Every structure is written in C-alpha cells, then in structure tokens.
N, CA, C and O atoms as a Maestro MAE file, in Angstrom:
{
 s_m_m2io_version
 :::
 2.0.0
}

f_m_ct {
 s_m_title
 :::
 protein
 m_atom[352] {
  # First column is atom index #
  i_m_mmod_type
  r_m_x_coord
  r_m_y_coord
  r_m_z_coord
  i_m_residue_number
  s_m_chain_name
  s_m_pdb_residue_name
  s_m_pdb_atom_name
  i_m_atomic_number
  :::
  1 25 120.584 104.477 93.011 1 A "MET " " N  " 7
  2 3 120.298 105.553 93.947 1 A "MET " " CA " 6
  3 2 119.403 104.986 95.058 1 A "MET " " C  " 6
  4 15 118.399 104.330 94.780 1 A "MET " " O  " 8
  5 25 119.772 105.241 96.299 2 A "SER " " N  " 7
  6 3 118.993 104.723 97.427 2 A "SER " " CA " 6
  7 2 117.729 105.559 97.630 2 A "SER " " C  " 6
  8 15 117.583 106.644 97.067 2 A "SER " " O  " 8
  9 25 116.831 105.032 98.438 3 A "ALA " " N  " 7
  10 3 115.584 105.743 98.717 3 A "ALA " " CA " 6
  11 2 115.872 107.066 99.431 3 A "ALA " " C  " 6
  12 15 115.199 108.067 99.185 3 A "ALA " " O  " 8
  13 25 116.857 107.068 100.300 4 A "ARG " " N  " 7
  14 3 117.222 108.297 101.017 4 A "ARG " " CA " 6
  15 2 117.732 109.360 100.036 4 A "ARG " " C  " 6
  16 15 117.344 110.525 100.125 4 A "ARG " " O  " 8
  17 25 118.588 108.962 99.117 5 A "GLU " " N  " 7
  18 3 119.111 109.903 98.123 5 A "GLU " " CA " 6
  19 2 118.002 110.455 97.245 5 A "GLU " " C  " 6
  20 15 117.982 111.647 96.938 5 A "GLU " " O  " 8
  21 25 117.076 109.586 96.838 6 A "ARG " " N  " 7
  22 3 115.939 110.042 96.022 6 A "ARG " " CA " 6
  23 2 115.116 111.071 96.789 6 A "ARG " " C  " 6
  24 15 114.713 112.096 96.238 6 A "ARG " " O  " 8
  25 25 114.873 110.786 98.065 7 A "ARG " " N  " 7
  26 3 114.068 111.708 98.879 7 A "ARG " " CA " 6
  27 2 114.790 113.044 99.048 7 A "ARG " " C  " 6
  28 15 114.163 114.101 98.977 7 A "ARG " " O  " 8
  29 25 116.102 112.999 99.272 8 A "LEU " " N  " 7
  30 3 116.859 114.232 99.461 8 A "LEU " " CA " 6
  31 2 117.026 115.020 98.169 8 A "LEU " " C  " 6
  32 15 117.253 116.229 98.206 8 A "LEU " " O  " 8
  33 25 116.916 114.352 97.037 9 A "ASN " " N  " 7
  34 3 117.095 115.030 95.759 9 A "ASN " " CA " 6
  35 2 115.789 115.456 95.106 9 A "ASN " " C  " 6
  36 15 115.791 115.881 93.951 9 A "ASN " " O  " 8
  37 25 114.673 115.351 95.822 10 A "THR " " N  " 7
  38 3 113.416 115.866 95.293 10 A "THR " " CA " 6
  39 2 113.145 117.222 95.914 10 A "THR " " C  " 6
  40 15 113.303 117.382 97.124 10 A "THR " " O  " 8
  41 25 112.746 118.193 95.130 11 A "PRO " " N  " 7
  42 3 112.494 119.530 95.672 11 A "PRO " " CA " 6
  43 2 111.303 119.517 96.627 11 A "PRO " " C  " 6
  44 15 110.398 118.694 96.486 11 A "PRO " " O  " 8
  45 25 111.305 120.421 97.590 12 A "PRO " " N  " 7
  46 3 110.192 120.481 98.543 12 A "PRO " " CA " 6
  47 2 108.897 120.924 97.855 12 A "PRO " " C  " 6
  48 15 108.920 121.613 96.835 12 A "PRO " " O  " 8
  49 25 107.781 120.516 98.435 13 A "THR " " N  " 7
  50 3 106.483 120.917 97.906 13 A "THR " " CA " 6
  51 2 105.663 121.537 99.030 13 A "THR " " C  " 6
  52 15 105.906 121.295 100.212 13 A "THR " " O  " 8
  53 25 104.692 122.339 98.629 14 A "TRP " " N  " 7
  54 3 103.789 122.926 99.616 14 A "TRP " " CA " 6
  55 2 102.976 121.834 100.295 14 A "TRP " " C  " 6
  56 15 102.665 121.923 101.482 14 A "TRP " " O  " 8
  57 25 102.638 120.813 99.536 15 A "ARG " " N  " 7
  58 3 101.845 119.717 100.092 15 A "ARG " " CA " 6
  59 2 102.578 119.035 101.247 15 A "ARG " " C  " 6
  60 15 101.976 118.756 102.284 15 A "ARG " " O  " 8
  61 25 103.870 118.766 101.074 16 A "SER " " N  " 7
  62 3 104.630 118.131 102.152 16 A "SER " " CA " 6
  63 2 104.768 119.068 103.345 16 A "SER " " C  " 6
  64 15 104.767 118.617 104.490 16 A "SER " " O  " 8
  65 25 104.888 120.355 103.088 17 A "SER " " N  " 7
  66 3 104.960 121.322 104.183 17 A "SER " " CA " 6
  67 2 103.655 121.379 104.962 17 A "SER " " C  " 6
  68 15 103.663 121.475 106.189 17 A "SER " " O  " 8
  69 25 102.540 121.321 104.255 18 A "VAL " " N  " 7
  70 3 101.235 121.325 104.923 18 A "VAL " " CA " 6
  71 2 101.078 120.064 105.765 18 A "VAL " " C  " 6
  72 15 100.582 120.123 106.890 18 A "VAL " " O  " 8
  73 25 101.497 118.930 105.224 19 A "THR " " N  " 7
  74 3 101.389 117.671 105.963 19 A "THR " " CA " 6
  75 2 102.199 117.725 107.247 19 A "THR " " C  " 6
  76 15 101.701 117.372 108.316 19 A "THR " " O  " 8
  77 25 103.450 118.168 107.146 20 A "ARG " " N  " 7
  78 3 104.291 118.272 108.343 20 A "ARG " " CA " 6
  79 2 103.713 119.265 109.336 20 A "ARG " " C  " 6
  80 15 103.733 119.018 110.542 20 A "ARG " " O  " 8
  81 25 103.197 120.384 108.846 21 A "ALA " " N  " 7
  82 3 102.625 121.398 109.733 21 A "ALA " " CA " 6
  83 2 101.370 120.870 110.437 21 A "ALA " " C  " 6
  84 15 101.156 121.154 111.616 21 A "ALA " " O  " 8
  85 25 100.553 120.115 109.730 22 A "LEU " " N  " 7
  86 3 99.356 119.536 110.348 22 A "LEU " " CA " 6
  87 2 99.716 118.551 111.453 22 A "LEU " " C  " 6
  88 15 99.070 118.523 112.500 22 A "LEU " " O  " 8
  89 25 100.736 117.753 111.222 23 A "ILE " " N  " 7
  90 3 101.177 116.803 112.247 23 A "ILE " " CA " 6
  91 2 101.694 117.562 113.474 23 A "ILE " " C  " 6
  92 15 101.336 117.237 114.606 23 A "ILE " " O  " 8
  93 25 102.524 118.560 113.246 24 A "ALA " " N  " 7
  94 3 103.066 119.345 114.362 24 A "ALA " " CA " 6
  95 2 101.953 120.084 115.098 24 A "ALA " " C  " 6
  96 15 101.958 120.142 116.327 24 A "ALA " " O  " 8
  97 25 101.005 120.646 114.360 25 A "ALA " " N  " 7
  98 3 99.903 121.380 114.988 25 A "ALA " " CA " 6
  99 2 99.008 120.446 115.789 25 A "ALA " " C  " 6
  100 15 98.491 120.832 116.837 25 A "ALA " " O  " 8
  101 25 98.820 119.227 115.309 26 A "ALA " " N  " 7
  102 3 98.019 118.257 116.061 26 A "ALA " " CA " 6
  103 2 98.687 117.929 117.394 26 A "ALA " " C  " 6
  104 15 98.016 117.811 118.419 26 A "ALA " " O  " 8
  105 25 99.998 117.785 117.374 27 A "ILE " " N  " 7
  106 3 100.732 117.520 118.617 27 A "ILE " " CA " 6
  107 2 100.604 118.714 119.566 27 A "ILE " " C  " 6
  108 15 100.385 118.537 120.764 27 A "ILE " " O  " 8
  109 25 100.740 119.920 119.032 28 A "VAL " " N  " 7
  110 3 100.583 121.127 119.851 28 A "VAL " " CA " 6
  111 2 99.168 121.194 120.427 28 A "VAL " " C  " 6
  112 15 98.995 121.517 121.602 28 A "VAL " " O  " 8
  113 25 98.164 120.893 119.617 29 A "PHE " " N  " 7
  114 3 96.770 120.921 120.072 29 A "PHE " " CA " 6
  115 2 96.556 119.966 121.241 29 A "PHE " " C  " 6
  116 15 95.976 120.344 122.259 29 A "PHE " " O  " 8
  117 25 97.022 118.735 121.095 30 A "VAL " " N  " 7
  118 3 96.853 117.741 122.165 30 A "VAL " " CA " 6
  119 2 97.582 118.199 123.420 30 A "VAL " " C  " 6
  120 15 97.041 118.101 124.522 30 A "VAL " " O  " 8
  121 25 98.785 118.689 123.266 31 A "PHE " " N  " 7
  122 3 99.541 119.180 124.420 31 A "PHE " " CA " 6
  123 2 98.805 120.303 125.135 31 A "PHE " " C  " 6
  124 15 98.723 120.312 126.363 31 A "PHE " " O  " 8
  125 25 98.268 121.249 124.372 32 A "LEU " " N  " 7
  126 3 97.572 122.376 124.984 32 A "LEU " " CA " 6
  127 2 96.274 121.947 125.663 32 A "LEU " " C  " 6
  128 15 95.937 122.461 126.729 32 A "LEU " " O  " 8
  129 25 95.554 121.028 125.069 33 A "VAL " " N  " 7
  130 3 94.311 120.547 125.689 33 A "VAL " " CA " 6
  131 2 94.628 119.862 127.013 33 A "VAL " " C  " 6
  132 15 93.886 120.000 127.986 33 A "VAL " " O  " 8
  133 25 95.721 119.130 127.044 34 A "LEU " " N  " 7
  134 3 96.081 118.410 128.263 34 A "LEU " " CA " 6
  135 2 96.657 119.314 129.346 34 A "LEU " " C  " 6
  136 15 96.562 118.986 130.529 34 A "LEU " " O  " 8
  137 25 97.252 120.442 128.973 35 A "THR " " N  " 7
  138 3 97.932 121.274 129.962 35 A "THR " " CA " 6
  139 2 97.240 122.598 130.276 35 A "THR " " C  " 6
  140 15 97.569 123.219 131.286 35 A "THR " " O  " 8
  141 25 96.307 123.049 129.464 36 A "ALA " " N  " 7
  142 3 95.641 124.335 129.709 36 A "ALA " " CA " 6
  143 2 94.730 124.226 130.928 36 A "ALA " " C  " 6
  144 15 94.166 123.164 131.194 36 A "ALA " " O  " 8
  145 25 94.590 125.318 131.663 37 A "LYS " " N  " 7
  146 3 93.795 125.302 132.885 37 A "LYS " " CA " 6
  147 2 92.339 125.680 132.647 37 A "LYS " " C  " 6
  148 15 91.442 125.058 133.217 37 A "LYS " " O  " 8
  149 25 92.087 126.687 131.816 38 A "LYS " " N  " 7
  150 3 90.701 127.063 131.539 38 A "LYS " " CA " 6
  151 2 90.537 127.333 130.049 38 A "LYS " " C  " 6
  152 15 91.506 127.608 129.341 38 A "LYS " " O  " 8
  153 25 89.302 127.250 129.591 39 A "ASP " " N  " 7
  154 3 89.010 127.412 128.155 39 A "ASP " " CA " 6
  155 2 89.942 126.556 127.308 39 A "ASP " " C  " 6
  156 15 90.539 127.030 126.342 39 A "ASP " " O  " 8
  157 25 90.053 125.308 127.680 40 A "LYS " " N  " 7
  158 3 91.021 124.406 127.052 40 A "LYS " " CA " 6
  159 2 90.908 124.348 125.539 40 A "LYS " " C  " 6
  160 15 91.866 124.651 124.827 40 A "LYS " " O  " 8
  161 25 89.762 123.968 125.057 41 A "VAL " " N  " 7
  162 3 89.623 123.713 123.626 41 A "VAL " " CA " 6
  163 2 89.712 125.009 122.825 41 A "VAL " " C  " 6
  164 15 90.378 125.046 121.790 41 A "VAL " " O  " 8
  165 25 89.060 126.059 123.279 42 A "ALA " " N  " 7
  166 3 89.085 127.333 122.550 42 A "ALA " " CA " 6
  167 2 90.509 127.870 122.438 42 A "ALA " " C  " 6
  168 15 90.933 128.309 121.369 42 A "ALA " " O  " 8
  169 25 91.231 127.832 123.534 43 A "THR " " N  " 7
  170 3 92.610 128.313 123.530 43 A "THR " " CA " 6
  171 2 93.477 127.442 122.622 43 A "THR " " C  " 6
  172 15 94.293 127.951 121.854 43 A "THR " " O  " 8
  173 25 93.293 126.133 122.718 44 A "ALA " " N  " 7
  174 3 94.091 125.217 121.911 44 A "ALA " " CA " 6
  175 2 93.816 125.407 120.423 44 A "ALA " " C  " 6
  176 15 94.744 125.369 119.616 44 A "ALA " " O  " 8
  177 25 92.563 125.608 120.053 45 A "VAL " " N  " 7
  178 3 92.217 125.806 118.639 45 A "VAL " " CA " 6
  179 2 92.841 127.100 118.118 45 A "VAL " " C  " 6
  180 15 93.421 127.124 117.032 45 A "VAL " " O  " 8
  181 25 92.719 128.171 118.897 46 A "GLU " " N  " 7
  182 3 93.296 129.455 118.467 46 A "GLU " " CA " 6
  183 2 94.801 129.336 118.268 46 A "GLU " " C  " 6
  184 15 95.335 129.770 117.247 46 A "GLU " " O  " 8
  185 25 95.476 128.750 119.240 47 A "PHE " " N  " 7
  186 3 96.922 128.630 119.143 47 A "PHE " " CA " 6
  187 2 97.331 127.702 118.001 47 A "PHE " " C  " 6
  188 15 98.335 127.948 117.333 47 A "PHE " " O  " 8
  189 25 96.567 126.650 117.777 48 A "THR " " N  " 7
  190 3 96.867 125.708 116.697 48 A "THR " " CA " 6
  191 2 96.746 126.385 115.336 48 A "THR " " C  " 6
  192 15 97.563 126.140 114.448 48 A "THR " " O  " 8
  193 25 95.742 127.229 115.166 49 A "VAL " " N  " 7
  194 3 95.581 127.953 113.897 49 A "VAL " " CA " 6
  195 2 96.764 128.890 113.677 49 A "VAL " " C  " 6
  196 15 97.301 128.970 112.572 49 A "VAL " " O  " 8
  197 25 97.169 129.597 114.729 50 A "VAL " " N  " 7
  198 3 98.330 130.491 114.611 50 A "VAL " " CA " 6
  199 2 99.583 129.679 114.284 50 A "VAL " " C  " 6
  200 15 100.394 130.085 113.452 50 A "VAL " " O  " 8
  201 25 99.734 128.543 114.936 51 A "ALA " " N  " 7
  202 3 100.897 127.689 114.668 51 A "ALA " " CA " 6
  203 2 100.911 127.229 113.216 51 A "ALA " " C  " 6
  204 15 101.966 127.225 112.581 51 A "ALA " " O  " 8
  205 25 99.760 126.845 112.685 52 A "LEU " " N  " 7
  206 3 99.694 126.415 111.281 52 A "LEU " " CA " 6
  207 2 100.101 127.538 110.333 52 A "LEU " " C  " 6
  208 15 100.833 127.315 109.369 52 A "LEU " " O  " 8
  209 25 99.624 128.736 110.614 53 A "VAL " " N  " 7
  210 3 99.946 129.885 109.763 53 A "VAL " " CA " 6
  211 2 101.458 130.130 109.750 53 A "VAL " " C  " 6
  212 15 102.011 130.582 108.748 53 A "VAL " " O  " 8
  213 25 102.107 129.833 110.848 54 A "ILE " " N  " 7
  214 3 103.562 130.019 110.926 54 A "ILE " " CA " 6
  215 2 104.300 128.802 110.377 54 A "ILE " " C  " 6
  216 15 105.258 128.952 109.618 54 A "ILE " " O  " 8
  217 25 103.862 127.594 110.755 55 A "TYR " " N  " 7
  218 3 104.582 126.371 110.394 55 A "TYR " " CA " 6
  219 2 104.609 126.100 108.895 55 A "TYR " " C  " 6
  220 15 105.628 125.643 108.375 55 A "TYR " " O  " 8
  221 25 103.533 126.365 108.202 56 A "ILE " " N  " 7
  222 3 103.470 125.986 106.779 56 A "ILE " " CA " 6
  223 2 104.522 126.729 105.952 56 A "ILE " " C  " 6
  224 15 105.353 126.076 105.321 56 A "ILE " " O  " 8
  225 25 104.520 128.064 105.929 57 A "PRO " " N  " 7
  226 3 105.555 128.724 105.109 57 A "PRO " " CA " 6
  227 2 106.962 128.550 105.678 57 A "PRO " " C  " 6
  228 15 107.925 128.430 104.921 57 A "PRO " " O  " 8
  229 25 107.088 128.534 107.001 58 A "ALA " " N  " 7
  230 3 108.422 128.366 107.589 58 A "ALA " " CA " 6
  231 2 109.000 127.010 107.207 58 A "ALA " " C  " 6
  232 15 110.178 126.913 106.861 58 A "ALA " " O  " 8
  233 25 108.193 125.977 107.265 59 A "GLY " " N  " 7
  234 3 108.660 124.643 106.895 59 A "GLY " " CA " 6
  235 2 109.033 124.558 105.426 59 A "GLY " " C  " 6
  236 15 110.045 123.954 105.071 59 A "GLY " " O  " 8
  237 25 108.217 125.163 104.571 60 A "TYR " " N  " 7
  238 3 108.499 125.115 103.142 60 A "TYR " " CA " 6
  239 2 109.811 125.834 102.812 60 A "TYR " " C  " 6
  240 15 110.664 125.292 102.109 60 A "TYR " " O  " 8
  241 25 109.963 127.053 103.324 61 A "TYR " " N  " 7
  242 3 111.154 127.823 102.978 61 A "TYR " " CA " 6
  243 2 112.414 127.243 103.611 61 A "TYR " " C  " 6
  244 15 113.495 127.349 103.032 61 A "TYR " " O  " 8
  245 25 112.297 126.633 104.787 62 A "LEU " " N  " 7
  246 3 113.441 125.955 105.384 62 A "LEU " " CA " 6
  247 2 113.853 124.760 104.531 62 A "LEU " " C  " 6
  248 15 115.037 124.578 104.250 62 A "LEU " " O  " 8
  249 25 112.890 123.950 104.120 63 A "GLU " " N  " 7
  250 3 113.193 122.808 103.266 63 A "GLU " " CA " 6
  251 2 113.774 123.256 101.925 63 A "GLU " " C  " 6
  252 15 114.688 122.622 101.398 63 A "GLU " " O  " 8
  253 25 113.249 124.339 101.382 64 A "ARG " " N  " 7
  254 3 113.763 124.838 100.109 64 A "ARG " " CA " 6
  255 2 115.217 125.296 100.235 64 A "ARG " " C  " 6
  256 15 116.039 125.043 99.354 64 A "ARG " " O  " 8
  257 25 115.520 125.973 101.344 65 A "MET " " N  " 7
  258 3 116.890 126.418 101.573 65 A "MET " " CA " 6
  259 2 117.831 125.217 101.714 65 A "MET " " C  " 6
  260 15 118.919 125.208 101.138 65 A "MET " " O  " 8
  261 25 117.412 124.210 102.476 66 A "LEU " " N  " 7
  262 3 118.237 123.018 102.652 66 A "LEU " " CA " 6
  263 2 118.415 122.257 101.340 66 A "LEU " " C  " 6
  264 15 119.497 121.744 101.053 66 A "LEU " " O  " 8
  265 25 117.348 122.190 100.550 67 A "TYR " " N  " 7
  266 3 117.417 121.515 99.251 67 A "TYR " " CA " 6
  267 2 118.410 122.230 98.330 67 A "TYR " " C  " 6
  268 15 119.241 121.586 97.690 67 A "TYR " " O  " 8
  269 25 118.321 123.537 98.269 68 A "ARG " " N  " 7
  270 3 119.230 124.294 97.402 68 A "ARG " " CA " 6
  271 2 120.673 124.145 97.851 68 A "ARG " " C  " 6
  272 15 121.573 123.996 97.025 68 A "ARG " " O  " 8
  273 25 120.894 124.184 99.151 69 A "ARG " " N  " 7
  274 3 122.251 124.034 99.668 69 A "ARG " " CA " 6
  275 2 122.798 122.647 99.331 69 A "ARG " " C  " 6
  276 15 123.958 122.509 98.943 69 A "ARG " " O  " 8
  277 25 121.962 121.626 99.481 70 A "ARG " " N  " 7
  278 3 122.364 120.265 99.148 70 A "ARG " " CA " 6
  279 2 122.686 120.147 97.656 70 A "ARG " " C  " 6
  280 15 123.669 119.510 97.277 70 A "ARG " " O  " 8
  281 25 121.858 120.762 96.818 71 A "GLN " " N  " 7
  282 3 122.092 120.706 95.376 71 A "GLN " " CA " 6
  283 2 123.366 121.461 94.995 71 A "GLN " " C  " 6
  284 15 124.113 121.016 94.124 71 A "GLN " " O  " 8
  285 25 123.612 122.589 95.636 72 A "ALA " " N  " 7
  286 3 124.821 123.355 95.335 72 A "ALA " " CA " 6
  287 2 126.067 122.566 95.741 72 A "ALA " " C  " 6
  288 15 127.084 122.597 95.047 72 A "ALA " " O  " 8
  289 25 125.980 121.861 96.867 73 A "ARG " " N  " 7
  290 3 127.112 121.034 97.293 73 A "ARG " " CA " 6
  291 2 127.378 119.910 96.311 73 A "ARG " " C  " 6
  292 15 128.532 119.595 96.018 73 A "ARG " " O  " 8
  293 25 126.332 119.314 95.811 74 A "GLN " " N  " 7
  294 3 126.495 118.222 94.856 74 A "GLN " " CA " 6
  295 2 126.910 118.736 93.484 74 A "GLN " " C  " 6
  296 15 127.526 118.014 92.700 74 A "GLN " " O  " 8
  297 25 126.567 119.985 93.203 75 A "GLY " " N  " 7
  298 3 126.884 120.552 91.903 75 A "GLY " " CA " 6
  299 2 126.027 119.984 90.789 75 A "GLY " " C  " 6
  300 15 126.411 120.015 89.619 75 A "GLY " " O  " 8
  301 25 124.849 119.457 91.161 76 A "ALA " " N  " 7
  302 3 124.010 118.808 90.152 76 A "ALA " " CA " 6
  303 2 122.586 119.315 90.236 76 A "ALA " " C  " 6
  304 15 121.977 119.268 91.305 76 A "ALA " " O  " 8
  305 25 122.051 119.792 89.148 77 A "GLY " " N  " 7
  306 3 120.620 120.053 89.035 77 A "GLY " " CA " 6
  307 2 120.111 121.364 89.561 77 A "GLY " " C  " 6
  308 15 119.730 122.224 88.767 77 A "GLY " " O  " 8
  309 25 120.085 121.559 90.845 78 A "GLY " " N  " 7
  310 3 119.414 122.716 91.435 78 A "GLY " " CA " 6
  311 2 120.178 124.003 91.238 78 A "GLY " " C  " 6
  312 15 121.408 124.011 91.193 78 A "GLY " " O  " 8
  313 25 119.449 125.082 91.122 79 A "ASP " " N  " 7
  314 3 120.032 126.404 91.017 79 A "ASP " " CA " 6
  315 2 120.094 126.995 92.411 79 A "ASP " " C  " 6
  316 15 119.075 127.439 92.941 79 A "ASP " " O  " 8
  317 25 121.273 127.007 93.013 80 A "ALA " " N  " 7
  318 3 121.413 127.408 94.411 80 A "ALA " " CA " 6
  319 2 121.161 128.892 94.612 80 A "ALA " " C  " 6
  320 15 120.790 129.289 95.717 80 A "ALA " " O  " 8
  321 25 121.343 129.726 93.608 81 A "ALA " " N  " 7
  322 3 121.214 131.165 93.815 81 A "ALA " " CA " 6
  323 2 119.850 131.713 93.407 81 A "ALA " " C  " 6
  324 15 119.230 132.461 94.163 81 A "ALA " " O  " 8
  325 25 119.384 131.349 92.225 82 A "GLY " " N  " 7
  326 3 118.210 132.006 91.676 82 A "GLY " " CA " 6
  327 2 116.880 131.446 92.090 82 A "GLY " " C  " 6
  328 15 115.881 132.166 92.066 82 A "GLY " " O  " 8
  329 25 116.826 130.203 92.465 83 A "GLY " " N  " 7
  330 3 115.565 129.635 92.886 83 A "GLY " " CA " 6
  331 2 114.692 129.121 91.770 83 A "GLY " " C  " 6
  332 15 113.603 128.609 92.030 83 A "GLY " " O  " 8
  333 25 115.133 129.242 90.543 84 A "ARG " " N  " 7
  334 3 114.315 128.769 89.415 84 A "ARG " " CA " 6
  335 2 115.032 127.619 88.741 84 A "ARG " " C  " 6
  336 15 116.247 127.638 88.541 84 A "ARG " " O  " 8
  337 25 114.247 126.628 88.402 85 A "ARG " " N  " 7
  338 3 114.795 125.512 87.643 85 A "ARG " " CA " 6
  339 2 114.504 125.756 86.170 85 A "ARG " " C  " 6
  340 15 113.519 126.415 85.837 85 A "ARG " " O  " 8
  341 25 115.338 125.240 85.294 86 A "PRO " " N  " 7
  342 3 115.088 125.448 83.871 86 A "PRO " " CA " 6
  343 2 113.785 124.793 83.443 86 A "PRO " " C  " 6
  344 15 113.421 123.727 83.939 86 A "PRO " " O  " 8
  345 25 113.088 125.437 82.521 87 A "ARG " " N  " 7
  346 3 111.835 124.890 81.994 87 A "ARG " " CA " 6
  347 2 112.122 123.774 81.033 87 A "ARG " " C  " 6
  348 15 113.161 123.753 80.374 87 A "ARG " " O  " 8
  349 25 111.183 122.831 80.955 88 A "ARG " " N  " 7
  350 3 111.350 121.713 80.017 88 A "ARG " " CA " 6
  351 2 110.366 121.818 78.910 88 A "ARG " " C  " 6
  352 15 110.347 120.969 78.018 88 A "ARG " " O  " 8
  :::
 }
 m_bond[351] {
  # First column is bond index #
  i_m_from
  i_m_to
  i_m_order
  :::
  1 1 2 1
  2 2 3 1
  3 3 4 2
  4 3 5 1
  5 5 6 1
  6 6 7 1
  7 7 8 2
  8 7 9 1
  9 9 10 1
  10 10 11 1
  11 11 12 2
  12 11 13 1
  13 13 14 1
  14 14 15 1
  15 15 16 2
  16 15 17 1
  17 17 18 1
  18 18 19 1
  19 19 20 2
  20 19 21 1
  21 21 22 1
  22 22 23 1
  23 23 24 2
  24 23 25 1
  25 25 26 1
  26 26 27 1
  27 27 28 2
  28 27 29 1
  29 29 30 1
  30 30 31 1
  31 31 32 2
  32 31 33 1
  33 33 34 1
  34 34 35 1
  35 35 36 2
  36 35 37 1
  37 37 38 1
  38 38 39 1
  39 39 40 2
  40 39 41 1
  41 41 42 1
  42 42 43 1
  43 43 44 2
  44 43 45 1
  45 45 46 1
  46 46 47 1
  47 47 48 2
  48 47 49 1
  49 49 50 1
  50 50 51 1
  51 51 52 2
  52 51 53 1
  53 53 54 1
  54 54 55 1
  55 55 56 2
  56 55 57 1
  57 57 58 1
  58 58 59 1
  59 59 60 2
  60 59 61 1
  61 61 62 1
  62 62 63 1
  63 63 64 2
  64 63 65 1
  65 65 66 1
  66 66 67 1
  67 67 68 2
  68 67 69 1
  69 69 70 1
  70 70 71 1
  71 71 72 2
  72 71 73 1
  73 73 74 1
  74 74 75 1
  75 75 76 2
  76 75 77 1
  77 77 78 1
  78 78 79 1
  79 79 80 2
  80 79 81 1
  81 81 82 1
  82 82 83 1
  83 83 84 2
  84 83 85 1
  85 85 86 1
  86 86 87 1
  87 87 88 2
  88 87 89 1
  89 89 90 1
  90 90 91 1
  91 91 92 2
  92 91 93 1
  93 93 94 1
  94 94 95 1
  95 95 96 2
  96 95 97 1
  97 97 98 1
  98 98 99 1
  99 99 100 2
  100 99 101 1
  101 101 102 1
  102 102 103 1
  103 103 104 2
  104 103 105 1
  105 105 106 1
  106 106 107 1
  107 107 108 2
  108 107 109 1
  109 109 110 1
  110 110 111 1
  111 111 112 2
  112 111 113 1
  113 113 114 1
  114 114 115 1
  115 115 116 2
  116 115 117 1
  117 117 118 1
  118 118 119 1
  119 119 120 2
  120 119 121 1
  121 121 122 1
  122 122 123 1
  123 123 124 2
  124 123 125 1
  125 125 126 1
  126 126 127 1
  127 127 128 2
  128 127 129 1
  129 129 130 1
  130 130 131 1
  131 131 132 2
  132 131 133 1
  133 133 134 1
  134 134 135 1
  135 135 136 2
  136 135 137 1
  137 137 138 1
  138 138 139 1
  139 139 140 2
  140 139 141 1
  141 141 142 1
  142 142 143 1
  143 143 144 2
  144 143 145 1
  145 145 146 1
  146 146 147 1
  147 147 148 2
  148 147 149 1
  149 149 150 1
  150 150 151 1
  151 151 152 2
  152 151 153 1
  153 153 154 1
  154 154 155 1
  155 155 156 2
  156 155 157 1
  157 157 158 1
  158 158 159 1
  159 159 160 2
  160 159 161 1
  161 161 162 1
  162 162 163 1
  163 163 164 2
  164 163 165 1
  165 165 166 1
  166 166 167 1
  167 167 168 2
  168 167 169 1
  169 169 170 1
  170 170 171 1
  171 171 172 2
  172 171 173 1
  173 173 174 1
  174 174 175 1
  175 175 176 2
  176 175 177 1
  177 177 178 1
  178 178 179 1
  179 179 180 2
  180 179 181 1
  181 181 182 1
  182 182 183 1
  183 183 184 2
  184 183 185 1
  185 185 186 1
  186 186 187 1
  187 187 188 2
  188 187 189 1
  189 189 190 1
  190 190 191 1
  191 191 192 2
  192 191 193 1
  193 193 194 1
  194 194 195 1
  195 195 196 2
  196 195 197 1
  197 197 198 1
  198 198 199 1
  199 199 200 2
  200 199 201 1
  201 201 202 1
  202 202 203 1
  203 203 204 2
  204 203 205 1
  205 205 206 1
  206 206 207 1
  207 207 208 2
  208 207 209 1
  209 209 210 1
  210 210 211 1
  211 211 212 2
  212 211 213 1
  213 213 214 1
  214 214 215 1
  215 215 216 2
  216 215 217 1
  217 217 218 1
  218 218 219 1
  219 219 220 2
  220 219 221 1
  221 221 222 1
  222 222 223 1
  223 223 224 2
  224 223 225 1
  225 225 226 1
  226 226 227 1
  227 227 228 2
  228 227 229 1
  229 229 230 1
  230 230 231 1
  231 231 232 2
  232 231 233 1
  233 233 234 1
  234 234 235 1
  235 235 236 2
  236 235 237 1
  237 237 238 1
  238 238 239 1
  239 239 240 2
  240 239 241 1
  241 241 242 1
  242 242 243 1
  243 243 244 2
  244 243 245 1
  245 245 246 1
  246 246 247 1
  247 247 248 2
  248 247 249 1
  249 249 250 1
  250 250 251 1
  251 251 252 2
  252 251 253 1
  253 253 254 1
  254 254 255 1
  255 255 256 2
  256 255 257 1
  257 257 258 1
  258 258 259 1
  259 259 260 2
  260 259 261 1
  261 261 262 1
  262 262 263 1
  263 263 264 2
  264 263 265 1
  265 265 266 1
  266 266 267 1
  267 267 268 2
  268 267 269 1
  269 269 270 1
  270 270 271 1
  271 271 272 2
  272 271 273 1
  273 273 274 1
  274 274 275 1
  275 275 276 2
  276 275 277 1
  277 277 278 1
  278 278 279 1
  279 279 280 2
  280 279 281 1
  281 281 282 1
  282 282 283 1
  283 283 284 2
  284 283 285 1
  285 285 286 1
  286 286 287 1
  287 287 288 2
  288 287 289 1
  289 289 290 1
  290 290 291 1
  291 291 292 2
  292 291 293 1
  293 293 294 1
  294 294 295 1
  295 295 296 2
  296 295 297 1
  297 297 298 1
  298 298 299 1
  299 299 300 2
  300 299 301 1
  301 301 302 1
  302 302 303 1
  303 303 304 2
  304 303 305 1
  305 305 306 1
  306 306 307 1
  307 307 308 2
  308 307 309 1
  309 309 310 1
  310 310 311 1
  311 311 312 2
  312 311 313 1
  313 313 314 1
  314 314 315 1
  315 315 316 2
  316 315 317 1
  317 317 318 1
  318 318 319 1
  319 319 320 2
  320 319 321 1
  321 321 322 1
  322 322 323 1
  323 323 324 2
  324 323 325 1
  325 325 326 1
  326 326 327 1
  327 327 328 2
  328 327 329 1
  329 329 330 1
  330 330 331 1
  331 331 332 2
  332 331 333 1
  333 333 334 1
  334 334 335 1
  335 335 336 2
  336 335 337 1
  337 337 338 1
  338 338 339 1
  339 339 340 2
  340 339 341 1
  341 341 342 1
  342 342 343 1
  343 343 344 2
  344 343 345 1
  345 345 346 1
  346 346 347 1
  347 347 348 2
  348 347 349 1
  349 349 350 1
  350 350 351 1
  351 351 352 2
  :::
 }
}
C-alpha cells in the first residue's frame, strides 16, 4: 500500500481539521493585515476567529463525507451510511 493510499484510507480527525483551519486562518490573518485600511489588527483578529469557528467543523465534516464516499466506492471498511465503525 502506498503512502497516498494509507493517507486516503485513514479516517479524518478533529486534530487534522484544527491544523488545516489554523493554517488557513493564518493566511487569512496575514492577508487582512496587509489589505485592511484601518484598525488592521483588531479587524483581522476578529475575522480570523470567526473563520476558525467556521473552518474547523466544516473541514472535518467535509473530510468525513469524502472519506465515507471513498470507502463506499472501495467497498472496504467504512460504513458509508451510518457513520459508525464497528467496535473492537
């Protein structure tokens, strides 16, 4: 199994969603600081916090949907409908 296949076959985690959201929010913060006309930092911080609140769950649920769809296509492992994996 290649590294790409292993990565695609691991279920999403909240931790990875937070990491991706932090990276995206940092880019948004820098962009806003560079382009805002007044109250640069205050405006950028407020918008970055709102972006994080949106990006974290949106990223997680998007990844979860893609993971389930991929698993259903492969017909292996993941439960595409119910969202629960069997307990071990």
